[in-house]
N, CA, C and O atoms as a GROMACS GRO file, in nm:
protein
  508
    1MET      N    1  -7.243 -14.191  -4.462
    1MET     CA    2  -7.380 -14.174  -4.416
    1MET      C    3  -7.465 -14.131  -4.535
    1MET      O    4  -7.422 -14.050  -4.618
    2THR      N    5  -7.584 -14.184  -4.542
    2THR     CA    6  -7.676 -14.146  -4.648
    2THR      C    7  -7.764 -14.030  -4.602
    2THR      O    8  -7.770 -13.997  -4.484
    3ARG      N    9  -7.829 -13.971  -4.697
    3ARG     CA   10  -7.917 -13.858  -4.668
    3ARG      C   11  -8.038 -13.906  -4.588
    3ARG      O   12  -8.102 -14.005  -4.622
    4LYS      N   13  -8.068 -13.833  -4.479
    4LYS     CA   14  -8.183 -13.865  -4.394
    4LYS      C   15  -8.269 -13.740  -4.379
    4LYS      O   16  -8.218 -13.628  -4.373
    5THR      N   17  -8.400 -13.760  -4.374
    5THR     CA   18  -8.492 -13.649  -4.355
    5THR      C   19  -8.559 -13.660  -4.218
    5THR      O   20  -8.579 -13.769  -4.166
    6PHE      N   21  -8.594 -13.544  -4.162
    6PHE     CA   22  -8.654 -13.538  -4.030
    6PHE      C   23  -8.773 -13.442  -4.034
    6PHE      O   24  -8.771 -13.342  -4.106
    7PHE      N   25  -8.876 -13.475  -3.958
    7PHE     CA   26  -9.000 -13.398  -3.958
    7PHE      C   27  -9.039 -13.361  -3.816
    7PHE      O   28  -9.016 -13.439  -3.723
    8SER      N   29  -9.098 -13.242  -3.798
    8SER     CA   30  -9.141 -13.199  -3.665
    8SER      C   31  -9.289 -13.224  -3.643
    8SER      O   32  -9.337 -13.218  -3.530
    9GLY      N   33  -9.362 -13.253  -3.750
    9GLY     CA   34  -9.507 -13.269  -3.739
    9GLY      C   35  -9.583 -13.141  -3.770
    9GLY      O   36  -9.706 -13.138  -3.761
   10SER      N   37  -9.512 -13.036  -3.808
   10SER     CA   38  -9.576 -12.908  -3.842
   10SER      C   39  -9.665 -12.926  -3.964
   10SER      O   40  -9.629 -12.997  -4.058
   11LYS      N   41  -9.780 -12.861  -3.962
   11LYS     CA   42  -9.871 -12.866  -4.077
   11LYS      C   43  -9.807 -12.806  -4.201
   11LYS      O   44  -9.844 -12.843  -4.313
   12PHE      N   45  -9.712 -12.716  -4.184
   12PHE     CA   46  -9.648 -12.651  -4.297
   12PHE      C   47  -9.560 -12.748  -4.376
   12PHE      O   48  -9.547 -12.734  -4.498
   13GLU      N   49  -9.499 -12.846  -4.308
   13GLU     CA   50  -9.416 -12.945  -4.377
   13GLU      C   51  -9.500 -13.024  -4.477
   13GLU      O   52  -9.458 -13.047  -4.590
   14ASP      N   53  -9.618 -13.064  -4.434
   14ASP     CA   54  -9.708 -13.138  -4.522
   14ASP      C   55  -9.764 -13.048  -4.631
   14ASP      O   56  -9.771 -13.088  -4.747
   15LEU      N   57  -9.803 -12.928  -4.594
   15LEU     CA   58  -9.861 -12.833  -4.688
   15LEU      C   59  -9.768 -12.804  -4.805
   15LEU      O   60  -9.811 -12.802  -4.921
   16ALA      N   61  -9.640 -12.781  -4.776
   16ALA     CA   62  -9.545 -12.741  -4.880
   16ALA      C   63  -9.452 -12.855  -4.924
   16ALA      O   64  -9.366 -12.834  -5.009
   17GLY      N   65  -9.468 -12.974  -4.867
   17GLY     CA   66  -9.389 -13.089  -4.909
   17GLY      C   67  -9.240 -13.077  -4.879
   17GLY      O   68  -9.157 -13.104  -4.966
   18TYR      N   69  -9.207 -13.036  -4.757
   18TYR     CA   70  -9.066 -13.024  -4.723
   18TYR      C   71  -9.034 -13.095  -4.592
   18TYR      O   72  -9.124 -13.133  -4.517
   19SER      N   73  -8.906 -13.112  -4.565
   19SER     CA   74  -8.858 -13.172  -4.441
   19SER      C   75  -8.817 -13.061  -4.346
   19SER      O   76  -8.771 -12.955  -4.389
   20ARG      N   77  -8.833 -13.084  -4.216
   20ARG     CA   78  -8.784 -12.988  -4.116
   20ARG      C   79  -8.633 -12.980  -4.126
   20ARG      O   80  -8.574 -12.873  -4.117
   21ALA      N   81  -8.570 -13.098  -4.144
   21ALA     CA   82  -8.424 -13.101  -4.152
   21ALA      C   83  -8.381 -13.214  -4.243
   21ALA      O   84  -8.451 -13.314  -4.261
   22ILE      N   85  -8.262 -13.196  -4.300
   22ILE     CA   86  -8.198 -13.300  -4.379
   22ILE      C   87  -8.055 -13.312  -4.328
   22ILE      O   88  -7.985 -13.212  -4.315
   23ALA      N   89  -8.014 -13.434  -4.301
   23ALA     CA   90  -7.876 -13.462  -4.264
   23ALA      C   91  -7.810 -13.535  -4.381
   23ALA      O   92  -7.866 -13.632  -4.434
   24ASP      N   93  -7.694 -13.488  -4.421
   24ASP     CA   94  -7.619 -13.550  -4.530
   24ASP      C   95  -7.472 -13.542  -4.492
   24ASP      O   96  -7.413 -13.435  -4.490
   25GLY      N   97  -7.415 -13.656  -4.462
   25GLY     CA   98  -7.278 -13.656  -4.412
   25GLY      C   99  -7.274 -13.585  -4.277
   25GLY      O  100  -7.356 -13.612  -4.189
   26ARG      N  101  -7.180 -13.493  -4.261
   26ARG     CA  102  -7.169 -13.418  -4.135
   26ARG      C  103  -7.261 -13.298  -4.132
   26ARG      O  104  -7.278 -13.236  -4.027
   27TRP      N  105  -7.322 -13.262  -4.246
   27TRP     CA  106  -7.405 -13.143  -4.255
   27TRP      C  107  -7.550 -13.170  -4.217
   27TRP      O  108  -7.606 -13.275  -4.249
   28VAL      N  109  -7.609 -13.073  -4.146
   28VAL     CA  110  -7.752 -13.076  -4.116
   28VAL      C  111  -7.809 -12.940  -4.156
   28VAL      O  112  -7.760 -12.836  -4.113
   29PHE      N  113  -7.912 -12.945  -4.239
   29PHE     CA  114  -7.978 -12.824  -4.287
   29PHE      C  115  -8.119 -12.822  -4.228
   29PHE      O  116  -8.197 -12.914  -4.249
   30VAL      N  117  -8.150 -12.717  -4.153
   30VAL     CA  118  -8.282 -12.704  -4.092
   30VAL      C  119  -8.358 -12.595  -4.166
   30VAL      O  120  -8.310 -12.483  -4.181
   31ALA      N  121  -8.478 -12.631  -4.212
   31ALA     CA  122  -8.563 -12.539  -4.288
   31ALA      C  123  -8.602 -12.419  -4.204
   31ALA      O  124  -8.591 -12.421  -4.082
   32GLY      N  125  -8.647 -12.314  -4.272
   32GLY     CA  126  -8.701 -12.198  -4.202
   32GLY      C  127  -8.805 -12.244  -4.101
   32GLY      O  128  -8.898 -12.318  -4.134
   33THR      N  129  -8.789 -12.199  -3.978
   33THR     CA  130  -8.872 -12.248  -3.867
   33THR      C  131  -8.934 -12.129  -3.795
   33THR      O  132  -8.864 -12.044  -3.740
   34SER      N  133  -9.066 -12.126  -3.797
   34SER     CA  134  -9.139 -12.017  -3.732
   34SER      C  135  -9.160 -12.047  -3.585
   34SER      O  136  -9.117 -12.150  -3.534
   35GLY      N  137  -9.226 -11.956  -3.517
   35GLY     CA  138  -9.256 -11.971  -3.375
   35GLY      C  139  -9.383 -12.049  -3.348
   35GLY      O  140  -9.431 -12.050  -3.234
   36HIS      N  141  -9.439 -12.113  -3.449
   36HIS     CA  142  -9.557 -12.199  -3.427
   36HIS      C  143  -9.515 -12.323  -3.348
   36HIS      O  144  -9.410 -12.381  -3.375
   37ASN      N  145  -9.596 -12.362  -3.253
   37ASN     CA  146  -9.574 -12.490  -3.187
   37ASN      C  147  -9.606 -12.598  -3.291
   37ASN      O  148  -9.718 -12.601  -3.342
   38PRO      N  149  -9.511 -12.687  -3.323
   38PRO     CA  150  -9.535 -12.783  -3.430
   38PRO      C  151  -9.648 -12.882  -3.401
   38PRO      O  152  -9.708 -12.936  -3.494
   39LYS      N  153  -9.677 -12.906  -3.276
   39LYS     CA  154  -9.783 -13.002  -3.241
   39LYS      C  155  -9.921 -12.938  -3.240
   39LYS      O  156 -10.018 -12.998  -3.288
   40THR      N  157  -9.932 -12.816  -3.185
   40THR     CA  158 -10.063 -12.753  -3.169
   40THR      C  159 -10.092 -12.648  -3.276
   40THR      O  160 -10.207 -12.614  -3.301
   41GLY      N  161  -9.987 -12.596  -3.338
   41GLY     CA  162 -10.003 -12.488  -3.435
   41GLY      C  163 -10.017 -12.351  -3.372
   41GLY      O  164 -10.024 -12.251  -3.444
   42ALA      N  165 -10.020 -12.345  -3.240
   42ALA     CA  166 -10.035 -12.217  -3.171
   42ALA      C  167  -9.909 -12.131  -3.190
   42ALA      O  168  -9.798 -12.183  -3.205
   43ILE      N  169  -9.929 -12.000  -3.189
   43ILE     CA  170  -9.816 -11.907  -3.200
   43ILE      C  171  -9.840 -11.789  -3.106
   43ILE      O  172  -9.949 -11.732  -3.102
   44SER      N  173  -9.738 -11.754  -3.031
   44SER     CA  174  -9.745 -11.640  -2.938
   44SER      C  175  -9.746 -11.510  -3.018
   44SER      O  176  -9.698 -11.504  -3.131
   45ASP      N  177  -9.800 -11.407  -2.958
   45ASP     CA  178  -9.794 -11.274  -3.019
   45ASP      C  179  -9.661 -11.205  -2.988
   45ASP      O  180  -9.627 -11.105  -3.051
   46ASP      N  181  -9.586 -11.259  -2.892
   46ASP     CA  182  -9.460 -11.200  -2.848
   46ASP      C  183  -9.344 -11.248  -2.936
   46ASP      O  184  -9.322 -11.368  -2.947
   47VAL      N  185  -9.270 -11.156  -2.998
   47VAL     CA  186  -9.164 -11.193  -3.090
   47VAL      C  187  -9.052 -11.271  -3.021
   47VAL      O  188  -8.992 -11.359  -3.083
   48GLN      N  189  -9.023 -11.240  -2.895
   48GLN     CA  190  -8.917 -11.316  -2.826
   48GLN      C  191  -8.962 -11.460  -2.797
   48GLN      O  192  -8.882 -11.552  -2.808
   49GLU      N  193  -9.088 -11.478  -2.761
   49GLU     CA  194  -9.138 -11.613  -2.740
   49GLU      C  195  -9.143 -11.690  -2.871
   49GLU      O  196  -9.115 -11.810  -2.874
   50GLN      N  197  -9.178 -11.623  -2.981
   50GLN     CA  198  -9.175 -11.689  -3.112
   50GLN      C  199  -9.032 -11.736  -3.143
   50GLN      O  200  -9.013 -11.845  -3.195
   51THR      N  201  -8.934 -11.653  -3.111
   51THR     CA  202  -8.794 -11.689  -3.135
   51THR      C  203  -8.756 -11.809  -3.051
   51THR      O  204  -8.691 -11.901  -3.102
   52ARG      N  205  -8.794 -11.811  -2.925
   52ARG     CA  206  -8.762 -11.924  -2.838
   52ARG      C  207  -8.830 -12.053  -2.886
   52ARG      O  208  -8.769 -12.160  -2.883
   53GLU      N  209  -8.955 -12.042  -2.931
   53GLU     CA  210  -9.026 -12.161  -2.982
   53GLU      C  211  -8.958 -12.212  -3.109
   53GLU      O  212  -8.942 -12.333  -3.127
   54SER      N  213  -8.918 -12.122  -3.196
   54SER     CA  214  -8.844 -12.161  -3.315
   54SER      C  215  -8.716 -12.234  -3.279
   54SER      O  216  -8.684 -12.338  -3.337
   55LEU      N  217  -8.644 -12.181  -3.182
   55LEU     CA  218  -8.519 -12.246  -3.138
   55LEU      C  219  -8.545 -12.383  -3.075
   55LEU      O  220  -8.465 -12.474  -3.093
   56ARG      N  221  -8.656 -12.398  -3.002
   56ARG     CA  222  -8.689 -12.530  -2.946
   56ARG      C  223  -8.715 -12.631  -3.057
   56ARG      O  224  -8.669 -12.746  -3.050
   57THR      N  225  -8.786 -12.590  -3.160
   57THR     CA  226  -8.815 -12.679  -3.273
   57THR      C  227  -8.686 -12.714  -3.347
   57THR      O  228  -8.664 -12.829  -3.385
   58ILE      N  229  -8.600 -12.615  -3.368
   58ILE     CA  230  -8.472 -12.637  -3.434
   58ILE      C  231  -8.386 -12.732  -3.351
   58ILE      O  232  -8.326 -12.825  -3.405
   59GLU      N  233  -8.380 -12.709  -3.220
   59GLU     CA  234  -8.298 -12.795  -3.134
   59GLU      C  235  -8.348 -12.940  -3.139
   59GLU      O  236  -8.267 -13.032  -3.142
   60ALA      N  237  -8.479 -12.960  -3.139
   60ALA     CA  238  -8.535 -13.096  -3.146
   60ALA      C  239  -8.497 -13.163  -3.278
   60ALA      O  240  -8.462 -13.281  -3.281
   61ALA      N  241  -8.503 -13.087  -3.388
   61ALA     CA  242  -8.465 -13.143  -3.518
   61ALA      C  243  -8.317 -13.179  -3.520
   61ALA      O  244  -8.279 -13.285  -3.570
   62LEU      N  245  -8.233 -13.090  -3.467
   62LEU     CA  246  -8.090 -13.118  -3.462
   62LEU      C  247  -8.061 -13.241  -3.377
   62LEU      O  248  -7.980 -13.325  -3.414
   63ASN      N  249  -8.126 -13.251  -3.262
   63ASN     CA  250  -8.104 -13.366  -3.175
   63ASN      C  251  -8.142 -13.496  -3.245
   63ASN      O  252  -8.073 -13.597  -3.233
   64GLU      N  253  -8.253 -13.493  -3.317
   64GLU     CA  254  -8.296 -13.611  -3.391
   64GLU      C  255  -8.192 -13.649  -3.497
   64GLU      O  256  -8.176 -13.767  -3.530
   65ALA      N  257  -8.124 -13.550  -3.551
   65ALA     CA  258  -8.020 -13.573  -3.652
   65ALA      C  259  -7.882 -13.593  -3.588
   65ALA      O  260  -7.780 -13.586  -3.657
   66GLU      N  261  -7.879 -13.618  -3.458
   66GLU     CA  262  -7.756 -13.640  -3.382
   66GLU      C  263  -7.662 -13.521  -3.388
   66GLU      O  264  -7.540 -13.535  -3.403
   67ALA      N  265  -7.722 -13.401  -3.376
   67ALA     CA  266  -7.646 -13.276  -3.371
   67ALA      C  267  -7.704 -13.193  -3.257
   67ALA      O  268  -7.797 -13.235  -3.189
   68SER      N  269  -7.647 -13.075  -3.237
   68SER     CA  270  -7.695 -12.988  -3.130
   68SER      C  271  -7.683 -12.842  -3.173
   68SER      O  272  -7.630 -12.812  -3.279
   69LEU      N  273  -7.734 -12.754  -3.089
   69LEU     CA  274  -7.722 -12.611  -3.116
   69LEU      C  275  -7.575 -12.570  -3.130
   69LEU      O  276  -7.544 -12.480  -3.207
   70GLU      N  277  -7.486 -12.636  -3.058
   70GLU     CA  278  -7.344 -12.603  -3.062
   70GLU      C  279  -7.282 -12.632  -3.198
   70GLU      O  280  -7.174 -12.580  -3.228
   71ASP      N  281  -7.349 -12.714  -3.281
   71ASP     CA  282  -7.298 -12.747  -3.412
   71ASP      C  283  -7.339 -12.646  -3.520
   71ASP      O  284  -7.294 -12.656  -3.634
   72ILE      N  285  -7.422 -12.549  -3.485
   72ILE     CA  286  -7.471 -12.453  -3.583
   72ILE      C  287  -7.358 -12.362  -3.628
   72ILE      O  288  -7.285 -12.305  -3.547
   73VAL      N  289  -7.344 -12.349  -3.761
   73VAL     CA  290  -7.242 -12.261  -3.818
   73VAL      C  291  -7.304 -12.141  -3.890
   73VAL      O  292  -7.234 -12.042  -3.915
   74ARG      N  293  -7.434 -12.148  -3.923
   74ARG     CA  294  -7.499 -12.036  -3.992
   74ARG      C  295  -7.643 -12.023  -3.945
   74ARG      O  296  -7.715 -12.122  -3.931
   75VAL      N  297  -7.684 -11.899  -3.921
   75VAL     CA  298  -7.823 -11.868  -3.885
   75VAL      C  299  -7.873 -11.763  -3.984
   75VAL      O  300  -7.807 -11.661  -4.007
   76ARG      N  301  -7.989 -11.788  -4.040
   76ARG     CA  302  -8.058 -11.686  -4.120
   76ARG      C  303  -8.182 -11.647  -4.042
   76ARG      O  304  -8.261 -11.733  -4.001
   77VAL      N  305  -8.198 -11.518  -4.021
   77VAL     CA  306  -8.308 -11.465  -3.942
   77VAL      C  307  -8.395 -11.380  -4.033
   77VAL      O  308  -8.347 -11.291  -4.102
   78TYR      N  309  -8.523 -11.410  -4.033
   78TYR     CA  310  -8.621 -11.332  -4.108
   78TYR      C  311  -8.717 -11.270  -4.007
   78TYR      O  312  -8.778 -11.341  -3.927
   79VAL      N  313  -8.731 -11.138  -4.010
   79VAL     CA  314  -8.824 -11.070  -3.921
   79VAL      C  315  -8.921 -10.988  -4.004
   79VAL      O  316  -8.888 -10.941  -4.113
   80SER      N  317  -9.042 -10.971  -3.952
   80SER     CA  318  -9.147 -10.901  -4.027
   80SER      C  319  -9.142 -10.749  -4.010
   80SER      O  320  -9.214 -10.677  -4.079
   81ASP      N  321  -9.058 -10.700  -3.919
   81ASP     CA  322  -9.052 -10.556  -3.893
   81ASP      C  323  -8.914 -10.523  -3.835
   81ASP      O  324  -8.859 -10.601  -3.758
   82ARG      N  325  -8.860 -10.409  -3.872
   82ARG     CA  326  -8.731 -10.367  -3.816
   82ARG      C  327  -8.732 -10.362  -3.664
   82ARG      O  328  -8.631 -10.388  -3.599
   83ASP      N  329  -8.847 -10.328  -3.606
   83ASP     CA  330  -8.857 -10.319  -3.461
   83ASP      C  331  -8.836 -10.454  -3.393
   83ASP      O  332  -8.814 -10.459  -3.272
   84HIS      N  333  -8.841 -10.562  -3.468
   84HIS     CA  334  -8.822 -10.696  -3.410
   84HIS      C  335  -8.674 -10.737  -3.406
   84HIS      O  336  -8.638 -10.834  -3.338
   85VAL      N  337  -8.588 -10.666  -3.477
   85VAL     CA  338  -8.448 -10.706  -3.487
   85VAL      C  339  -8.382 -10.712  -3.350
   85VAL      O  340  -8.318 -10.812  -3.317
   86MET      N  341  -8.395 -10.609  -3.270
   86MET     CA  342  -8.327 -10.606  -3.139
   86MET      C  343  -8.382 -10.709  -3.042
   86MET      O  344  -8.302 -10.778  -2.978
   87PRO      N  345  -8.515 -10.724  -3.026
   87PRO     CA  346  -8.565 -10.827  -2.935
   87PRO      C  347  -8.526 -10.969  -2.978
   87PRO      O  348  -8.493 -11.052  -2.894
   88VAL      N  349  -8.530 -10.995  -3.108
   88VAL     CA  350  -8.490 -11.128  -3.157
   88VAL      C  351  -8.341 -11.147  -3.134
   88VAL      O  352  -8.298 -11.255  -3.092
   89SER      N  353  -8.262 -11.044  -3.163
   89SER     CA  354  -8.117 -11.054  -3.143
   89SER      C  355  -8.082 -11.082  -2.998
   89SER      O  356  -7.986 -11.154  -2.971
   90ALA      N  357  -8.158 -11.027  -2.904
   90ALA     CA  358  -8.132 -11.052  -2.762
   90ALA      C  359  -8.150 -11.200  -2.729
   90ALA      O  360  -8.070 -11.257  -2.654
   91VAL      N  361  -8.253 -11.263  -2.784
   91VAL     CA  362  -8.275 -11.407  -2.760
   91VAL      C  363  -8.165 -11.488  -2.828
   91VAL      O  364  -8.116 -11.585  -2.770
   92LEU      N  365  -8.127 -11.450  -2.948
   92LEU     CA  366  -8.020 -11.521  -3.017
   92LEU      C  367  -7.888 -11.511  -2.940
   92LEU      O  368  -7.812 -11.608  -2.934
   93LYS      N  369  -7.861 -11.395  -2.882
   93LYS     CA  370  -7.739 -11.380  -2.803
   93LYS      C  371  -7.740 -11.474  -2.683
   93LYS      O  372  -7.638 -11.534  -2.650
   94GLU      N  373  -7.856 -11.488  -2.617
   94GLU     CA  374  -7.868 -11.583  -2.505
   94GLU      C  375  -7.828 -11.724  -2.548
   94GLU      O  376  -7.763 -11.797  -2.473
   95THR      N  377  -7.867 -11.761  -2.668
   95THR     CA  378  -7.845 -11.896  -2.718
   95THR      C  379  -7.707 -11.915  -2.779
   95THR      O  380  -7.643 -12.018  -2.758
   96PHE      N  381  -7.660 -11.817  -2.855
   96PHE     CA  382  -7.542 -11.835  -2.939
   96PHE      C  383  -7.419 -11.756  -2.896
   96PHE      O  384  -7.320 -11.756  -2.969
   97ASP      N  385  -7.421 -11.691  -2.782
   97ASP     CA  386  -7.311 -11.606  -2.740
   97ASP      C  387  -7.177 -11.679  -2.739
   97ASP      O  388  -7.075 -11.621  -2.777
   98LYS      N  389  -7.176 -11.805  -2.696
   98LYS     CA  390  -7.050 -11.881  -2.691
   98LYS      C  391  -7.025 -11.958  -2.821
   98LYS      O  392  -6.911 -11.997  -2.847
   99ILE      N  393  -7.128 -11.979  -2.901
   99ILE     CA  394  -7.116 -12.058  -3.024
   99ILE      C  395  -7.070 -11.970  -3.139
   99ILE      O  396  -6.982 -12.009  -3.216
  100ARG      N  397  -7.129 -11.853  -3.152
  100ARG     CA  398  -7.095 -11.751  -3.251
  100ARG      C  399  -7.105 -11.800  -3.396
  100ARG      O  400  -7.007 -11.789  -3.470
  101PRO      N  401  -7.221 -11.854  -3.440
  101PRO     CA  402  -7.236 -11.886  -3.581
  101PRO      C  403  -7.247 -11.758  -3.663
  101PRO      O  404  -7.267 -11.650  -3.608
  102THR      N  405  -7.234 -11.770  -3.794
  102THR     CA  406  -7.259 -11.655  -3.880
  102THR      C  407  -7.408 -11.622  -3.874
  102THR      O  408  -7.489 -11.707  -3.836
  103ASN      N  409  -7.443 -11.499  -3.910
  103ASN     CA  410  -7.582 -11.456  -3.900
  103ASN      C  411  -7.613 -11.356  -4.010
  103ASN      O  412  -7.537 -11.261  -4.033
  104THR      N  413  -7.725 -11.378  -4.076
  104THR     CA  414  -7.780 -11.281  -4.170
  104THR      C  415  -7.922 -11.253  -4.125
  104THR      O  416  -7.999 -11.346  -4.102
  105THR      N  417  -7.958 -11.126  -4.113
  105THR     CA  418  -8.093 -11.088  -4.072
  105THR      C  419  -8.158 -11.010  -4.185
  105THR      O  420  -8.101 -10.916  -4.240
  106ILE      N  421  -8.280 -11.052  -4.219
  106ILE     CA  422  -8.355 -10.992  -4.330
  106ILE      C  423  -8.492 -10.949  -4.279
  106ILE      O  424  -8.560 -11.025  -4.210
  107VAL      N  425  -8.533 -10.827  -4.314
  107VAL     CA  426  -8.668 -10.780  -4.283
  107VAL      C  427  -8.754 -10.807  -4.406
  107VAL      O  428  -8.720 -10.765  -4.516
  108CYS      N  429  -8.865 -10.879  -4.386
  108CYS     CA  430  -8.947 -10.920  -4.500
  108CYS      C  431  -9.091 -10.947  -4.458
  108CYS      O  432  -9.124 -10.947  -4.339
  109VAL      N  433  -9.176 -10.970  -4.555
  109VAL     CA  434  -9.314 -11.009  -4.531
  109VAL      C  435  -9.317 -11.158  -4.502
  109VAL      O  436  -9.250 -11.236  -4.570
  110MET      N  437  -9.393 -11.199  -4.403
  110MET     CA  438  -9.403 -11.340  -4.366
  110MET      C  439  -9.521 -11.407  -4.435
  110MET      O  440  -9.616 -11.340  -4.476
  111ALA      N  441  -9.515 -11.538  -4.447
  111ALA     CA  442  -9.620 -11.615  -4.512
  111ALA      C  443  -9.750 -11.616  -4.432
  111ALA      O  444  -9.859 -11.625  -4.488
  112ASP      N  445  -9.737 -11.608  -4.300
  112ASP     CA  446  -9.851 -11.611  -4.209
  112ASP      C  447  -9.852 -11.479  -4.133
  112ASP      O  448  -9.748 -11.437  -4.082
  113GLU      N  449  -9.967 -11.414  -4.124
  113GLU     CA  450  -9.974 -11.283  -4.060
  113GLU      C  451  -9.931 -11.285  -3.913
  113GLU      O  452  -9.885 -11.183  -3.862
  114GLY      N  453  -9.945 -11.398  -3.844
  114GLY     CA  454  -9.906 -11.406  -3.704
  114GLY      C  455  -9.757 -11.419  -3.682
  114GLY      O  456  -9.708 -11.397  -3.572
  115MET      N  457  -9.684 -11.456  -3.787
  115MET     CA  458  -9.540 -11.476  -3.776
  115MET      C  459  -9.466 -11.343  -3.770
  115MET      O  460  -9.492 -11.252  -3.850
  116LYS      N  461  -9.375 -11.333  -3.675
  116LYS     CA  462  -9.290 -11.216  -3.663
  116LYS      C  463  -9.144 -11.249  -3.689
  116LYS      O  464  -9.063 -11.161  -3.718
  117VAL      N  465  -9.110 -11.380  -3.677
  117VAL     CA  466  -8.972 -11.424  -3.695
  117VAL      C  467  -8.971 -11.566  -3.750
  117VAL      O  468  -9.058 -11.648  -3.720
  118GLU      N  469  -8.870 -11.593  -3.831
  118GLU     CA  470  -8.846 -11.728  -3.882
  118GLU      C  471  -8.695 -11.747  -3.884
  118GLU      O  472  -8.621 -11.658  -3.926
  119LEU      N  473  -8.649 -11.863  -3.838
  119LEU     CA  474  -8.506 -11.892  -3.832
  119LEU      C  475  -8.473 -12.012  -3.918
  119LEU      O  476  -8.550 -12.109  -3.923
  120GLU      N  477  -8.361 -12.007  -3.985
  120GLU     CA  478  -8.310 -12.117  -4.066
  120GLU      C  479  -8.165 -12.138  -4.025
  120GLU      O  480  -8.090 -12.042  -4.011
  121VAL      N  481  -8.124 -12.262  -4.005
  121VAL     CA  482  -7.987 -12.287  -3.961
  121VAL      C  483  -7.920 -12.398  -4.043
  121VAL      O  484  -7.985 -12.485  -4.101
  122THR      N  485  -7.788 -12.392  -4.044
  122THR     CA  486  -7.704 -12.496  -4.099
  122THR      C  487  -7.608 -12.538  -3.990
  122THR      O  488  -7.548 -12.454  -3.923
  123ALA      N  489  -7.593 -12.668  -3.973
  123ALA     CA  490  -7.504 -12.720  -3.869
  123ALA      C  491  -7.403 -12.815  -3.931
  123ALA      O  492  -7.431 -12.881  -4.030
  124LEU      N  493  -7.286 -12.821  -3.872
  124LEU     CA  494  -7.181 -12.914  -3.912
  124LEU      C  495  -7.147 -12.999  -3.790
  124LEU      O  496  -7.088 -12.952  -3.693
  125ARG      N  497  -7.188 -13.127  -3.799
  125ARG     CA  498  -7.166 -13.218  -3.686
  125ARG      C  499  -7.017 -13.247  -3.670
  125ARG      O  500  -6.943 -13.254  -3.768
  126HIS      N  501  -6.976 -13.265  -3.544
  126HIS     CA  502  -6.836 -13.300  -3.517
  126HIS      C  503  -6.809 -13.442  -3.565
  126HIS      O  504  -6.898 -13.526  -3.568
  127GLU      N  505  -6.684 -13.467  -3.602
  127GLU     CA  506  -6.647 -13.601  -3.646
  127GLU      C  507  -6.635 -13.693  -3.528
  127GLU      O  508  -6.604 -13.811  -3.545
   0.00000   0.00000   0.00000
């Protein structure tokens, strides 16, 4: 299989010249994904809703690359405040409790003031 790129339509992909996801062989790499709705650009003020929107965008990218959430082997979580770690973790547990990918969580400053969480994933498609 050759390298394929996938786009969600987010304004950030065009702004920074990147792909939402790249599939190469069995691997799928999904870029850092915020809680912005990729079509409207809207973002909730609620950190758990931002996490769910990020996961919806990630799932759509994985599906387009013929993968699924179950194929995720690594999650990187970026939150803008320590107080967001537990609420974000609760949403991730809902999604990944049976999958159990690796996880790294980092507290950092976000590129957009409205962002409270950003998720990045790596998936390994089944043969």
